[in-house]
N, CA, C and O atoms as CSV, one atom per row, in Angstrom:
chain,resi,resn,atom,element,x,y,z
A,1,MET,N,N,8.203,8.155,1.047
A,1,MET,CA,C,8.334,6.690,1.620
A,1,MET,C,C,8.937,5.754,0.993
A,1,MET,O,O,8.785,5.540,-0.210
A,2,ARG,N,N,9.765,5.033,1.837
A,2,ARG,CA,C,10.430,3.969,0.837
A,2,ARG,C,C,10.183,2.854,0.868
A,2,ARG,O,O,9.362,2.473,1.703
A,3,HIS,N,N,10.773,1.949,0.011
A,3,HIS,CA,C,9.994,0.296,-0.087
A,3,HIS,C,C,9.871,-0.172,1.574
A,3,HIS,O,O,8.803,-0.673,1.924
A,4,ARG,N,N,10.804,-0.030,2.433
A,4,ARG,CA,C,10.764,-0.745,3.307
A,4,ARG,C,C,9.257,-0.256,4.597
A,4,ARG,O,O,8.885,-0.749,5.662
A,5,GLU,N,N,8.901,0.633,3.962
A,5,GLU,CA,C,8.234,1.560,5.030
A,5,GLU,C,C,6.695,1.476,4.397
A,5,GLU,O,O,5.700,1.872,5.003
A,6,PHE,N,N,6.683,0.768,2.795
A,6,PHE,CA,C,5.546,0.788,2.546
A,6,PHE,C,C,5.178,-0.504,2.936
A,6,PHE,O,O,4.078,-0.728,3.442
A,7,TRP,N,N,6.178,-1.533,2.701
A,7,TRP,CA,C,5.526,-2.941,3.469
A,7,TRP,C,C,5.350,-2.836,4.833
A,7,TRP,O,O,4.277,-3.320,5.193
A,8,GLN,N,N,6.146,-2.292,5.875
A,8,GLN,CA,C,5.445,-2.011,6.926
A,8,GLN,C,C,4.072,-1.359,7.296
A,8,GLN,O,O,3.452,-1.433,8.357
A,9,CYS,N,N,3.743,-0.658,6.064
A,9,CYS,CA,C,2.170,-0.187,6.516
A,9,CYS,C,C,1.203,-1.210,5.768
A,9,CYS,O,O,0.029,-1.067,6.110
A,10,VAL,N,N,1.367,-1.938,5.082
A,10,VAL,CA,C,0.883,-3.200,4.095
A,10,VAL,C,C,0.881,-3.991,5.602
A,10,VAL,O,O,-0.197,-4.037,6.196
A,11,ASP,N,N,1.577,-4.352,5.963
A,11,ASP,CA,C,2.053,-5.417,6.883
A,11,ASP,C,C,1.059,-5.046,8.767
A,11,ASP,O,O,0.743,-5.929,9.564
A,12,ALA,N,N,0.873,-3.889,8.904
A,12,ALA,CA,C,0.043,-3.404,9.990
A,12,ALA,C,C,-0.848,-3.170,9.758
A,12,ALA,O,O,-1.699,-3.339,10.631
A,13,VAL,N,N,-1.242,-2.655,8.513
A,13,VAL,CA,C,-2.914,-2.369,8.094
A,13,VAL,C,C,-3.572,-3.606,8.023
A,13,VAL,O,O,-4.560,-3.895,8.698
A,14,PHE,N,N,-2.863,-4.550,6.963
A,14,PHE,CA,C,-4.019,-5.359,6.684
A,14,PHE,C,C,-3.455,-6.770,6.674
A,14,PHE,O,O,-3.994,-7.669,6.029
A,15,GLY,N,N,-2.047,-6.994,7.607
A,15,GLY,CA,C,-2.102,-8.370,8.316
A,15,GLY,C,C,-0.651,-8.575,7.135
A,15,GLY,O,O,-0.535,-8.012,6.046
A,16,VAL,N,N,0.356,-9.581,7.797
A,16,VAL,CA,C,1.193,-9.826,7.084
A,16,VAL,C,C,0.305,-11.032,5.391
A,16,VAL,O,O,0.303,-10.834,4.176
A,17,GLY,N,N,-0.070,-11.751,5.948
A,17,GLY,CA,C,-0.867,-12.591,4.962
A,17,GLY,C,C,-2.012,-11.962,4.025
A,17,GLY,O,O,-2.401,-12.331,2.917
A,18,HIS,N,N,-2.289,-11.239,4.570
A,18,HIS,CA,C,-3.505,-10.683,3.954
A,18,HIS,C,C,-2.783,-9.722,2.753
A,18,HIS,O,O,-2.995,-9.659,1.542
A,19,GLY,N,N,-1.983,-9.115,3.497
A,19,GLY,CA,C,-1.717,-7.418,2.459
A,19,GLY,C,C,-0.550,-8.033,1.555
A,19,GLY,O,O,-0.183,-7.385,0.575
A,20,ARG,N,N,-0.028,-9.107,1.815
A,20,ARG,CA,C,1.088,-9.577,0.606
A,20,ARG,C,C,-0.106,-10.055,-0.785
A,20,ARG,O,O,-0.074,-9.585,-1.922
A,21,THR,N,N,-0.828,-10.823,-0.401
A,21,THR,CA,C,-1.911,-11.389,-1.292
A,21,THR,C,C,-2.623,-10.442,-2.083
A,21,THR,O,O,-3.020,-10.456,-3.248
A,22,LEU,N,N,-2.706,-9.315,-0.816
A,22,LEU,CA,C,-3.824,-8.547,-1.583
A,22,LEU,C,C,-2.818,-7.453,-2.548
A,22,LEU,O,O,-3.431,-6.637,-3.237
A,23,THR,N,N,-1.426,-7.442,-2.589
A,23,THR,CA,C,-0.638,-6.125,-3.051
A,23,THR,C,C,-0.501,-6.892,-4.323
A,23,THR,O,O,-0.761,-6.324,-5.385
A,24,ALA,N,N,-0.106,-8.157,-4.301
A,24,ALA,CA,C,0.396,-9.095,-5.690
A,24,ALA,C,C,-1.487,-9.416,-6.291
A,24,ALA,O,O,-1.468,-9.682,-7.493
A,25,SER,N,N,-2.580,-9.426,-5.852
A,25,SER,CA,C,-3.590,-9.964,-6.499
A,25,SER,C,C,-4.823,-8.963,-7.018
A,25,SER,O,O,-5.661,-9.270,-7.866
A,26,HIS,N,N,-4.715,-7.478,-6.186
A,26,HIS,CA,C,-5.624,-7.171,-5.973
A,26,HIS,C,C,-5.320,-5.913,-7.416
A,26,HIS,O,O,-4.141,-5.594,-7.570
A,27,VAL,N,N,-6.329,-5.297,-8.346
A,27,VAL,CA,C,-6.000,-4.742,-9.584
A,27,VAL,C,C,-6.570,-3.532,-8.786
A,27,VAL,O,O,-7.535,-3.578,-8.023
A,28,LEU,N,N,-5.489,-1.975,-9.215
A,28,LEU,CA,C,-5.814,-1.204,-8.406
A,28,LEU,C,C,-6.533,0.067,-9.966
A,28,LEU,O,O,-5.631,0.246,-10.785
A,29,PRO,N,N,-7.582,0.661,-10.269
A,29,PRO,CA,C,-8.260,1.496,-11.482
A,29,PRO,C,C,-6.879,2.893,-11.405
A,29,PRO,O,O,-6.433,3.515,-12.369
A,30,ALA,N,N,-6.412,3.069,-9.664
A,30,ALA,CA,C,-6.084,4.326,-9.692
A,30,ALA,C,C,-4.612,4.232,-10.098
A,30,ALA,O,O,-3.901,5.214,-10.309
A,31,LEU,N,N,-4.151,2.718,-10.205
A,31,LEU,CA,C,-2.499,2.382,-10.592
A,31,LEU,C,C,-2.641,2.126,-12.202
A,31,LEU,O,O,-1.621,1.681,-12.727
A,32,ASP,N,N,-3.575,2.309,-12.910
A,32,ASP,CA,C,-3.729,2.322,-14.403
A,32,ASP,C,C,-3.939,0.417,-14.634
A,32,ASP,O,O,-3.470,-0.364,-15.462
A,33,ASN,N,N,-4.869,0.241,-13.454
A,33,ASN,CA,C,-5.299,-1.482,-13.437
A,33,ASN,C,C,-3.927,-2.243,-13.333
A,33,ASN,O,O,-3.635,-3.127,-14.138
A,34,ARG,N,N,-3.131,-1.874,-12.345
A,34,ARG,CA,C,-2.191,-2.991,-12.268
A,34,ARG,C,C,-2.026,-3.128,-10.626
A,34,ARG,O,O,-2.078,-2.153,-9.875
A,35,THR,N,N,-1.836,-4.388,-10.221
A,35,THR,CA,C,-1.688,-4.290,-8.617
A,35,THR,C,C,-0.367,-4.183,-8.364
A,35,THR,O,O,0.578,-4.526,-9.075
A,36,ALA,N,N,-0.377,-3.356,-6.603
A,36,ALA,CA,C,0.583,-2.645,-6.008
A,36,ALA,C,C,1.469,-3.367,-6.205
A,36,ALA,O,O,2.344,-2.527,-6.417
A,37,GLU,N,N,2.120,-4.637,-6.342
A,37,GLU,CA,C,3.136,-5.179,-6.650
A,37,GLU,C,C,3.902,-4.568,-8.113
A,37,GLU,O,O,5.021,-4.062,-8.206
A,38,GLN,N,N,2.900,-4.804,-9.175
A,38,GLN,CA,C,3.361,-4.602,-10.392
A,38,GLN,C,C,3.579,-2.753,-10.806
A,38,GLN,O,O,4.156,-2.264,-11.778
A,39,ALA,N,N,2.943,-2.125,-9.767
A,39,ALA,CA,C,3.326,-0.317,-10.025
A,39,ALA,C,C,4.870,-0.465,-9.385
A,39,ALA,O,O,5.822,-0.103,-10.076
A,40,LEU,N,N,5.074,-0.977,-8.122
A,40,LEU,CA,C,5.995,-1.074,-7.620
A,40,LEU,C,C,7.242,-1.114,-8.287
A,40,LEU,O,O,8.113,-0.254,-8.157
A,41,ALA,N,N,7.354,-2.543,-9.303
A,41,ALA,CA,C,8.501,-2.910,-10.125
A,41,ALA,C,C,8.553,-1.998,-11.228
A,41,ALA,O,O,9.460,-1.686,-11.999
A,42,GLN,N,N,7.088,-1.568,-11.088
A,42,GLN,CA,C,7.547,-0.555,-12.905
A,42,GLN,C,C,8.032,0.667,-12.298
A,42,GLN,O,O,8.331,1.480,-13.172
A,43,GLY,N,N,8.232,1.125,-11.043
A,43,GLY,CA,C,9.223,2.334,-10.642
A,43,GLY,C,C,8.049,3.658,-10.292
A,43,GLY,O,O,8.258,4.838,-10.576
A,44,ASP,N,N,6.649,3.063,-9.532
A,44,ASP,CA,C,5.852,3.847,-9.293
A,44,ASP,C,C,6.631,4.155,-7.484
A,44,ASP,O,O,7.274,3.438,-6.717
A,45,GLU,N,N,6.321,5.045,-7.449
A,45,GLU,CA,C,6.588,5.931,-5.959
A,45,GLU,C,C,5.841,4.798,-5.037
A,45,GLU,O,O,4.721,4.355,-5.292
A,46,PRO,N,N,6.725,4.372,-3.818
A,46,PRO,CA,C,5.667,3.539,-2.493
A,46,PRO,C,C,5.018,3.937,-1.847
A,46,PRO,O,O,4.216,3.292,-1.171
A,47,GLY,N,N,5.232,5.716,-1.851
A,47,GLY,CA,C,4.042,6.356,-1.061
A,47,GLY,C,C,2.724,6.623,-2.034
A,47,GLY,O,O,1.577,6.682,-1.593
A,48,GLN,N,N,3.090,6.777,-3.467
A,48,GLN,CA,C,1.523,7.062,-4.376
A,48,GLN,C,C,0.878,5.384,-4.204
A,48,GLN,O,O,-0.321,5.108,-4.168
A,49,VAL,N,N,1.847,4.548,-4.127
A,49,VAL,CA,C,1.258,3.199,-4.199
A,49,VAL,C,C,0.343,2.455,-3.242
A,49,VAL,O,O,-0.484,1.555,-3.380
A,50,TRP,N,N,1.032,3.529,-1.705
A,50,TRP,CA,C,0.185,3.113,-0.474
A,50,TRP,C,C,-1.134,3.867,-0.758
A,50,TRP,O,O,-2.173,3.219,-0.885
A,51,ILE,N,N,-1.128,5.315,-0.869
A,51,ILE,CA,C,-1.919,6.170,-1.054
A,51,ILE,C,C,-3.254,5.887,-1.723
A,51,ILE,O,O,-4.358,6.323,-1.395
A,52,ALA,N,N,-2.883,4.928,-2.900
A,52,ALA,CA,C,-3.913,4.033,-3.841
A,52,ALA,C,C,-4.222,3.203,-2.898
A,52,ALA,O,O,-5.191,3.540,-2.218
A,53,LEU,N,N,-3.708,2.214,-2.633
A,53,LEU,CA,C,-4.342,0.932,-1.487
A,53,LEU,C,C,-5.540,1.722,-0.512
A,53,LEU,O,O,-6.770,1.740,-0.551
A,54,CYS,N,N,-4.633,2.281,0.268
A,54,CYS,CA,C,-5.615,3.374,1.336
A,54,CYS,C,C,-7.299,3.645,0.734
A,54,CYS,O,O,-8.422,3.546,1.226
A,55,ARG,N,N,-6.779,4.000,-0.486
A,55,ARG,CA,C,-8.502,4.990,-0.905
A,55,ARG,C,C,-9.357,3.904,-1.345
A,55,ARG,O,O,-10.574,3.936,-1.160
A,56,GLU,N,N,-8.574,2.641,-2.103
A,56,GLU,CA,C,-9.323,1.500,-2.652
A,56,GLU,C,C,-9.792,0.775,-1.547
A,56,GLU,O,O,-10.796,0.090,-1.742
A,57,PHE,N,N,-9.254,0.774,-0.355
A,57,PHE,CA,C,-10.077,-0.025,0.888
A,57,PHE,C,C,-10.071,0.658,2.057
A,57,PHE,O,O,-9.828,0.144,3.150
A,58,GLU,N,N,-10.458,2.355,1.774
A,58,GLU,CA,C,-10.615,3.300,2.899
A,58,GLU,C,C,-10.224,3.149,3.927
A,58,GLU,O,O,-10.829,3.274,4.992
A,59,VAL,N,N,-8.811,2.767,3.676
A,59,VAL,CA,C,-8.164,2.917,5.327
A,59,VAL,C,C,-8.138,4.408,5.756
A,59,VAL,O,O,-8.165,5.403,5.032
A,60,PRO,N,N,-8.083,4.326,7.051
A,60,PRO,CA,C,-8.586,5.834,8.070
A,60,PRO,C,C,-7.057,6.841,7.492
A,60,PRO,O,O,-5.882,6.496,7.363
A,61,GLU,N,N,-7.665,7.996,7.282
A,61,GLU,CA,C,-6.951,8.399,6.620
A,61,GLU,C,C,-5.314,8.984,7.696
A,61,GLU,O,O,-4.300,9.472,7.196
A,62,MET,N,N,-5.591,8.674,9.473
A,62,MET,CA,C,-4.264,8.658,9.698
A,62,MET,C,C,-2.986,7.583,9.318
A,62,MET,O,O,-1.793,7.599,9.619
A,63,PHE,N,N,-3.816,6.650,8.517
A,63,PHE,CA,C,-2.390,5.805,7.961
A,63,PHE,C,C,-1.929,6.333,6.835
A,63,PHE,O,O,-0.796,5.876,6.683
A,64,HIS,N,N,-2.279,7.273,5.693
A,64,HIS,CA,C,-2.459,7.406,4.808
A,64,HIS,C,C,-1.052,7.875,4.483
A,64,HIS,O,O,-0.700,7.906,3.304
A,65,TRP,N,N,-0.297,8.209,5.369
A,65,TRP,CA,C,0.977,9.227,5.397
A,65,TRP,C,C,2.116,8.308,6.077
A,65,TRP,O,O,3.265,8.745,6.030
A,66,GLY,N,N,1.856,6.920,6.780
A,66,GLY,CA,C,2.828,5.945,7.266
A,66,GLY,C,C,2.094,5.944,8.745
A,66,GLY,O,O,1.207,6.715,9.112
A,67,LEU,N,N,2.698,4.874,9.493
A,67,LEU,CA,C,2.274,4.466,10.676
A,67,LEU,C,C,2.378,5.528,11.572
A,67,LEU,O,O,3.453,6.112,11.710
A,68,PRO,N,N,0.990,5.965,12.441
A,68,PRO,CA,C,1.445,6.875,13.382
A,68,PRO,C,C,2.586,6.392,14.357
A,68,PRO,O,O,2.671,5.275,14.867
A,69,GLU,N,N,3.455,7.468,14.516
A,69,GLU,CA,C,4.475,7.238,15.772
A,69,GLU,C,C,4.018,6.746,17.144
A,69,GLU,O,O,3.295,7.530,17.759
A,70,ARG,N,N,4.284,5.700,17.670
A,70,ARG,CA,C,4.054,5.152,19.203
A,70,ARG,C,C,4.910,5.946,20.193
A,70,ARG,O,O,6.099,6.227,20.339
A,71,ARG,N,N,3.946,6.134,20.697
A,71,ARG,CA,C,4.453,6.976,22.139
A,71,ARG,C,C,4.850,6.192,23.352
A,71,ARG,O,O,5.209,6.776,24.375
């Protein structure tokens, strides 16, 4: 997952405003007690950060690997 895809997932699953606030302020134990933004800034892979967010907020598994394809 690339950074662009990460932010698309955040916006789609959590909403643009809430998602951006969440990634900036919520500390995730799975990311060594860092926020998603801190983890990304420190070089963590966007896909791993996304999985940490999904697990923390019990996002349905169908979103864990990105947004489902639209048909």
